[in-house]
C-alpha positions in Angstrom: 139.3 99.2 112.2 136.6 100.7 114.3 135.7 104.4 114.9 138.5 105.8 117.7 137.7 105.9 121.3 140.0 109.4 121.3 137.2 111.2 119.1 134.7 111.7 122.3 132.1 113.1 120.1 128.6 111.3 119.0 130.2 112.5 115.2 131.8 110.6 112.9 134.7 112.3 112.4 137.0 114.2 114.4 136.0 117.7 114.8 137.8 120.7 115.7 135.7 120.7 119.5 136.5 117.5 119.6 140.4 118.1 119.4 140.7 121.3 121.5 139.1 119.1 124.5 141.2 116.1 123.6 144.4 119.1 123.9 143.7 121.3 126.3 140.8 119.5 128.4 138.6 122.6 127.9 136.5 124.2 125.0 138.6 126.9 122.7 137.5 129.4 120.0 139.1 130.7 117.2 138.8 134.5 116.9 139.1 135.8 113.3 141.2 138.8 113.0 141.7 140.9 109.9 145.5 142.8 110.1 144.8 144.2 107.0 146.8 142.3 104.4 146.3 141.9 101.0 147.1 139.3 98.6 149.5 138.2 96.0 147.4 137.2 93.9 145.6 140.3 93.7 148.0 143.3 93.7 149.9 142.5 90.7 152.8 139.9 92.2 151.5 137.0 91.4 148.5 138.1 89.2 145.6 140.6 89.8 142.0 140.0 90.5 142.0 136.6 92.7 140.3 133.6 92.6 137.8 133.9 90.6 135.2 133.0 93.4 136.9 135.7 95.8 135.2 139.0 96.3 137.9 140.9 97.3 136.3 142.4 99.8 138.0 141.6 103.2 136.4 141.1 106.7 133.0 142.9 107.9 135.3 145.3 109.9 137.4 146.1 106.7 134.4 147.2 105.2 133.7 149.2 107.8 136.8 151.6 107.8 139.5 151.9 109.6 140.5 148.0 111.0 140.7 147.9 115.0 144.2 147.0 116.4 144.6 143.7 116.5 144.1 143.7 120.4 140.8 145.4 120.0 139.7 142.8 117.8 140.7 140.2 120.3 139.5 141.9 123.3 135.9 142.0 121.1 135.8 138.5 120.3 136.5 137.1 123.9 133.8 139.4 125.0 131.8 137.3 122.9 132.9 134.1 123.0 133.7 134.1 127.2 130.8 132.2 128.0 131.5 129.3 125.2 135.5 128.8 125.2 138.0 129.5 127.7 140.8 129.8 125.9 141.6 131.4 122.0 143.8 130.9 119.8 144.4 134.0 117.3 143.2 133.5 114.0 144.5 135.6 111.0 142.2 134.8 108.6 141.5 137.8 105.5 143.5 137.1 102.9 147.6 136.4 102.9 148.8 136.6 106.3 152.4 135.9 106.0 152.6 138.4 103.2 154.6 141.0 104.5 158.4 141.4 105.9 158.9 139.3 108.7 159.5 142.2 111.1 155.9 143.0 110.6 154.8 139.4 111.0 155.9 139.4 114.6 154.9 142.5 115.5 151.6 141.4 114.5 151.6 137.9 115.9 153.4 139.2 119.0 150.6 141.6 119.7 148.3 138.7 119.6 150.0 136.0 121.6 150.3 138.8 124.6 146.5 138.9 125.1 145.6 137.0 127.7 143.9 133.3 127.7 145.7 133.5 124.1 147.1 130.1 123.8 148.1 129.9 120.1 148.0 131.0 116.7 146.4 130.0 113.5 147.8 131.8 110.3 145.8 131.8 106.7 148.1 131.8 104.1 149.5 130.7 100.6 151.6 128.3 99.6 153.5 130.4 97.6 154.1 133.0 100.5 155.6 130.7 103.2 159.4 131.1 102.3 162.5 130.5 105.0 161.9 133.0 107.0 158.4 132.7 107.8 158.8 129.5 108.5 161.5 130.1 110.6 159.5 132.4 112.6 156.2 130.4 113.0 158.6 127.5 114.2 159.9 129.8 116.9 156.5 130.6 118.2 155.8 126.4 117.8 158.2 126.1 120.7 155.7 128.0 123.3 152.4 127.7 121.4 149.8 126.0 119.2 150.7 127.2 116.0 148.9 126.0 112.8 149.3 127.1 109.4 146.5 127.1 106.8 147.4 126.4 103.3 145.0 127.3 100.7 144.9 124.6 98.2 141.2 124.1 96.9 142.4 120.8 94.4 145.4 119.4 93.2 144.6 119.0 89.7 146.3 122.0 88.1 144.1 122.6 85.1 141.8 123.3 87.7 144.2 126.0 89.3 144.8 127.8 86.1 141.2 128.2 85.7 140.3 129.4 89.2 143.4 131.7 88.7 145.0 130.3 91.8 148.2 131.7 91.0 150.1 128.7 92.1 151.1 125.6 91.1 150.4 122.2 93.0 154.0 121.5 93.2 154.5 124.7 94.9 151.9 123.6 97.8 154.0 120.3 98.3 156.8 122.3 98.4 155.1 124.6 101.4 154.2 121.0 103.3 157.7 119.7 103.0 159.1 123.0 104.0 156.2 123.2 106.7 156.9 119.6 108.3 159.0 118.9 111.0 158.9 122.0 112.3 156.1 122.0 115.0 153.7 123.4 113.3 150.6 122.3 112.6 148.9 121.8 108.8 145.5 122.4 107.6 144.7 122.4 104.4 141.8 124.0 102.5 139.8 122.5 99.8 136.6 123.2 97.8 133.9 121.1 96.2 132.3 121.5 93.2 134.7 123.4 91.5 134.1 123.7 87.6 135.5 120.9 85.5 136.3 118.9 88.7 134.9 115.3 88.4 134.2 112.7 91.6 137.6 111.3 91.0 139.1 114.8 90.7 137.9 115.1 94.1 139.1 112.1 95.7 142.1 112.0 93.7 143.1 115.3 95.8 141.7 113.9 99.3 143.8 110.5 99.0 147.1 113.0 98.3 146.2 114.7 101.0 145.9 111.9 103.1 149.5 110.9 102.7 151.1 113.8 103.2 151.9 115.2 106.9 149.0 117.3 107.3 146.9 117.7 110.5 143.6 119.6 109.7 141.4 119.8 106.5 138.9 122.4 105.8 136.3 121.4 103.4 134.2 124.0 101.7 131.7 124.0 99.3 132.3 125.9 96.0 129.7 129.8 96.2 128.4 132.3 93.8 128.8 135.6 94.8 127.9 138.6 93.2 131.1 141.1 91.9 133.4 137.6 91.4 134.3 136.4 88.6 132.5 133.3 88.8 129.3 135.1 90.3 129.3 136.6 86.3 129.8 132.8 85.2 126.6 131.8 86.7 124.5 134.3 86.5 125.3 133.7 82.7 124.6 130.3 83.1 127.9 128.6 81.6 128.7 127.1 84.9 126.0 125.0 87.2 126.7 124.7 91.3 127.2 121.5 92.3 123.7 119.7 94.2 123.2 119.3 98.3 123.0 115.5 97.7 126.1 115.9 95.6 128.3 117.5 98.1 126.7 115.9 101.0 127.7 112.3 99.0 131.5 114.0 98.0 132.3 115.1 101.8 131.1 111.7 103.1 133.3 110.1 100.7 136.5 112.4 101.2 136.1 111.9 105.2 136.4 108.1 104.5 139.7 108.2 102.8 141.4 111.0 105.2 143.4 109.5 108.1 141.4 109.3 112.0 143.5 111.4 113.3 143.0 114.6 110.6 141.4 117.3 112.5 137.9 118.5 109.9 137.9 121.9 110.8 135.3 122.9 108.5 132.8 120.9 106.4 130.9 123.4 104.8 131.1 127.1 103.8 128.6 130.1 103.9 129.3 133.5 102.1 128.2 136.8 102.5 124.2 137.2 102.7 124.1 140.5 100.8 126.3 138.9 97.5 125.1 135.4 98.1 124.5 134.2 94.5 123.9 130.4 94.9 123.7 127.2 96.0 121.0 128.3 98.0 121.1 125.4 100.0 124.2 126.2 101.6 123.2 129.1 103.5 121.7 126.3 106.0 125.3 125.4 107.8 123.8 123.4 110.2 121.2 121.2 108.2 124.6 121.0 105.7 126.7 119.2 108.8 123.9 117.5 110.0 123.5 116.0 106.3 127.0 114.9 106.0 126.8 113.5 109.2 123.8 111.1 108.6 125.1 110.5 105.3 127.9 108.7 106.8 126.0 106.6 109.6 123.2 105.5 107.0 126.3 104.0 105.4 128.0 102.5 108.5 130.8 104.7 107.9 133.1 107.0 109.4 136.3 108.9 108.6 138.9 106.7 108.0 136.8 103.6 107.3 138.5 103.2 103.7 141.9 104.6 104.5 143.5 100.9 104.8 145.2 101.9 107.7 145.2 101.0 111.3 145.8 104.4 112.8 144.1 104.7 116.0 146.4 106.9 118.4 145.9 111.0 117.9 149.4 112.7 117.3 149.1 116.6 118.5 
């Protein structure tokens, strides 16, 4: 098995930009939207305080005051990115974007899809917030539009999920994936490398587990310590250490090697607000991290999917 021709890029993995070009024949950009949602892991329904790495502030827009409407946010984003993309995906990103009555969700999603050159949705949410009514709503949109559901998981290890205060377990994630699969929806899963107490084996167990599931994309984040978070306090007290760049690059490459070549790599690192950023310092240079991961794969004479043991050379859309 060799690096697939359908990637049509110079990278050792199937990046989102290449996926958009393959699917739509043009550049597509995700426009970030803060629609004012909260999270059941913050408001007491599931837990309070949120995940230990979450600062709880939301988007920059939210910090400035009253949120602009969905239409206003999309209009502003399009002005900025029009020279870079011909079509757009409305990305409901901040907190849990299915955590509201379905009729409220419909109004917000309809408003986004009514904007010119918006061809689909990407909905960031949690495994415990995709009930039947939400899935029915999203699968309805998928009959006409391009729809992604982004599920925050972070790890397949229940002990880790409990430690980071996710408020759900791995079985709930599996249940969510099974409920979403086969409905015309694209599933993207978020994981974090460098979580406290996790070994290399834990990280690869998560990756191999996801590789066997009906998911279409993945976002890989490095763990960040931010001021004002429980994790940030642990870091300042010296009770945890942050992953080194070398270890992160190596593990990210390991994860890519076990993911199917059709899995769209939507993100390979993370960056946080600079005004509250504590560590690791190397994560602030996002481009350097991305280049280092690609160089590591080249050094290994490797690429995404090399260690899957599967001969799967056609993309699925």
